[in-house]
N, C-alpha and C positions, 0 to 999 in steps of 0.2 A: 502755235497755233493764230491762225486771222480771222478774220469776221469778214462775211460777204453781205452789204447788205443792200438791200432793191427799196428805191423811195418810190413807195406807189404815187405821193402827192408833188407836182413839181411847179416851177412858173418859169413863164417864160420871158425873157428877156424885153417883152413890151408891158411886162405886170402881170398877166394872164393866168392863174392859177387852174390846175388841171389836176386830174387822178384819173390814175388807170383802173378800170372798174371789170368784174368777169374775166379774169385775167389768171390762165394756167401757164406758171413761169418752172422750169426746169433749170436744178444745176446740178451739173456734175462733174466731179472730180478725181484724185486720189484719195479712195477710201471713203469715198461722200458722195451719197446723190438722193437729193430729197427734190419732190414736185411741191408747188405751191398752189394754190387757189384762192387768192382775193374772192371770189366767191364766200366762202366760207364766214370774214371775217368783214366786209363791207366799210367796217370804218377805222379800218386799221391804215397807218401811214406809211407803213415800213413791214419788210420782211429781212430776216438775219440768222446768218447761220454761223459757228461755228467751225471751221477748216483748217485744213492744214496746209503747207507750203507746198504748191506743185502748180502745173496746168490745168486751166479750168473752161468748161462751157455754162453759159445760161444763155434758152431758149424760151420763147416767148411762142406758148400755142394760138391757135386761129381761134378767134370769137372774141379776142380782145376788146375795148372800146376806150374812149377818152371823155372826161365828163370836164364841161367848163365846169368852175367852182365858182369864181368871181373872177368880172361880173358875167352874168348878172344873175338873181336869184330868180327861182331856185336853180338848180346845177340842170346843165343840158348838154347833153351828149353832141359829141361834133367829130368828125370825120378825119380820121389821120392813116397817116404814113410812117412806117417802119423805113427810118431809112439806115440805121445799123445792123450789120451782119446778124442773120440771123438761122443759126445757134451763132452768137458773140465768143469767141475766145478768149482768154487774158489768162495772165500769170498772176501768180500770187508768190511773191518774192522775198524772205527772208527779213525782217528791220526795216519794210518797205510800208508807203501809203500808197496806193495808188488807185484813181479814179477812173472807171472805165464806163461811157457815157452808152445807154441806149438812146437814141436818138429820132424823132419823131418829125415828122410834116403836117402841121396841122391846115387843115381845109378854111380852116376857119380862118379866112384874112390871109391865107398864104402866109402864116407869121411860123417859122422854124421855131419848133421846142427843143432848145440843145441845153440846156439848164437843169431839167428835169428829168428823174426816171434814172440816174445814176446808180450806177452797179461801185458800191466804195468799198475798197481792201485793204483793213488795217491789219497789218501782222505783226504781234508784238514778237519777238526772236524769242525765247526761251535761254535761260544761261546754259551752258555748255558741264556735262559731268564734273563733277567735285571731287576727286579720289582724298581722301585724306587713311595714311595709314596710322593707325592707332597703338599697335604694338608689337614691337621687334625686339626679342632679346640679344643683348650684346651688354658683353662679349655674352658665349651660351656657350656650354659644354656638351648641347645636342648639336648633334650633325645630320640633326634633320628639325631643324627648330619651326615653331607654329608661328605666323603672321596674322596679325588679322589687320582689317581694312573697313572703311565706310564708304558707300557714293554715295554724293548727294545726286541727285536730277531731277527733270518735270517728267520725266518718264522712262520706258524701259531703256534698258541697257543694257551690253551685255560686258563682259569683265575677263580679263590676260595677264599674267601673272609670266615674269622672265628675269633670271636670274643671268647677271655678270654679263650684259650684252648678248646673251645668246636667243633664242625666238620666243615669241610669245605665243602662247596656251593657255587654252579656258580655264578660269577658277573660280575659286568662290573663296568667302573667307568664313572662316579661320583658314590659312592656306599652310600647309606642312611641304616644306620644301624635300626634293630628294637627296639624299646622301652626299651633303658635301664634306668637303677638303678644310682643313682645318687653314686660316687665315681669315684676310678681310672678302666681304663678299657686297653686291648690291641687289636689291630686288625693287624690282620695277613693275608697276601694278596700274593698266589702261584701262579707262571706262569710255566707252563706244554707242552713242544713242541712235536712235532711230533715224538721225540725218546723217549720221558720218561723222559727225562733231564728235572731239576726243577730249577726254581730260587724266592727268595722271598723277603718279607721284610716287618719290624713289625713297629707299633707303638705306643706309650702309650700316652693317653688322658684323662682328667677329667670331667665328667658331673655334675654338680652344679646348680641344677634349684632354690634353695632356695636363698632369698633374704638378704643381713644384714638387722637387725634392728636399730632403731633409736628411742627415745624419747624426746622429750623436758622438761627440768626437771620445767625448770623456765623461767620468761615473765610478763614482765608487764599486772597488774589482773585491772588494771586504768587508763582512759584516757593519754594519754603521752602530756606533754605541754613541756619538754624539746628537743632539740635538738637531743639527742642520746636515745636510750636506746639498755639494754642487757637480749642479749638471751644463758639460758645453755643447752646443751643437752647431751647425751650419746649414744652409738652405740657399735654394738655387731655383730658379723660374720665376722669380718675380712674384711671391707670394704673398698677400695684401691682408693675411691675418694669419700669425703664431700663437698657440694655445699650446700650453702644457694640462697636467694632471698626475695625479700616483694612486692607484688601487691596488687592491689587494692579488697577487699573482694570479691568476685563469681567472676572475673576475672583474671584468672592465668594468668601469662603472666610478658617479662622480661628476663635479664638472668640468669642462676645461677653463682655465683664467688666460689670458694673455700673458705673456714672457717674454722674454730673449734672453740670447746668449752673453755670459755663461747666468747661470738664472740657480740661487740659493734656494733650497728647497728646504720647508720644516719637514721632521723624520716623524714619522706616526710608531711608537711602539707597540711591542707585542701587549696583549693582554694574556692570561696574566704575566709580570712580570719575567718570571721565569723563562719564559716560549722565545722564541725563535720566530720573528714572521720575515717570509716571503712577498715581496714587494716588486711594482713594476713602475718603470716613470715613462710617461709618452709623450712625445710631443706630435703635433696635428700642422701643419700648415695649408693651406688653403687660398684660392688666386680668387681673381674678378669674376673668373666663370664657373665657380665652383667645384671647381677639380679639388679635391684633397688627398692628399697622403699623410701618412705617420708614420714614425721610427719610435723603436722604445729601448728601455735599458732595466734587466731585472736585477734588482738586489736583496738586499737582506737587512731587518735590524733587529737589535738586540740591548736589553741593560744587564747590565753588570751585577750582581747583585754577591 
C-alpha cells in the first residue's frame, strides 16, 4: 500500500504562502477512485488516501482558486494558471517515494509557484508471503500422509502444492497427498499474493509401509517343568523396537517388554498345580514409521507332583 497526499498549502520560491481553495480534486487508479472537495473543510492543509501500487491520474476541476495567505493579511484571492497537465498521470511504484508537482503560475507578480501543491506518493512495499510447513510426518506408514502449513501475508494469497517436482495445483492446509509409493518424497508449498510475489517452503519425508520381520528360531518343544525357558529369534527390516510377552494361549493380553535374542523367560505355572497350562510367547517388532509385525511360539507348562 502507498499514500497519495495532495498539499493544499504551499510556498513559492519568493516565500509567499498560498492555499488552494474551493477545489474539487479527483484521483483515479487501480481499485481506487475518490473525489475531494476542499470547500467541505476550508481549514485543511492536505488531503490523503491509501492506495495500491499502479498507474493513477489526478484531475483538478474548474472553479478552483488560489488564496495568498502571507503576505498580506487578510487572505487575498489571486489569479493563477495551472501549468501541469490536467489530468496529471503518475505511477505509484513499490518501495519508492515519488513527488509529482501540480505547478501553477501566479499572476501576482508573475511568480511561478513550483514548490507547493505537490502530490506526494509514499509506498511501503509489504513483505512477500511467507510459508511455514508446520507438520509433515516422516517416516510414515501412511501412503497418503497429511501435511500442514501456515502462510503469513499482508493480504489475500493463493496457495499451491506439488510433490517431487511435479506440477503445482491449488491446495489448502491441511493437505492430504495422493497415494505415494514407498521411499523419499518432497512437498513444495507456494503462496502468491495479489502483486504476484511468492513465498515458498519445502520439506522432505519418507513413506514406509513395509513392516520389519521377525522369526522365532527356537523355543521349548515339550512341556516345561523348570522355572524359566529360553527363546531365540531373528529380525530384519531395521526395527527400532523389539518387545516380548507371554500370555494364556488364545487370550492375548499383558504388556510387552523390551527384549533381545536369546531371551530367558520366567515360566508361568498352572493353577492348580496338577493342571497342564498352554501358553503363547510373542515377539513384536516395530519400525520408525510405526509398521509392526509379530511372531508367536506355543508352549506348555506343568508342575511335577
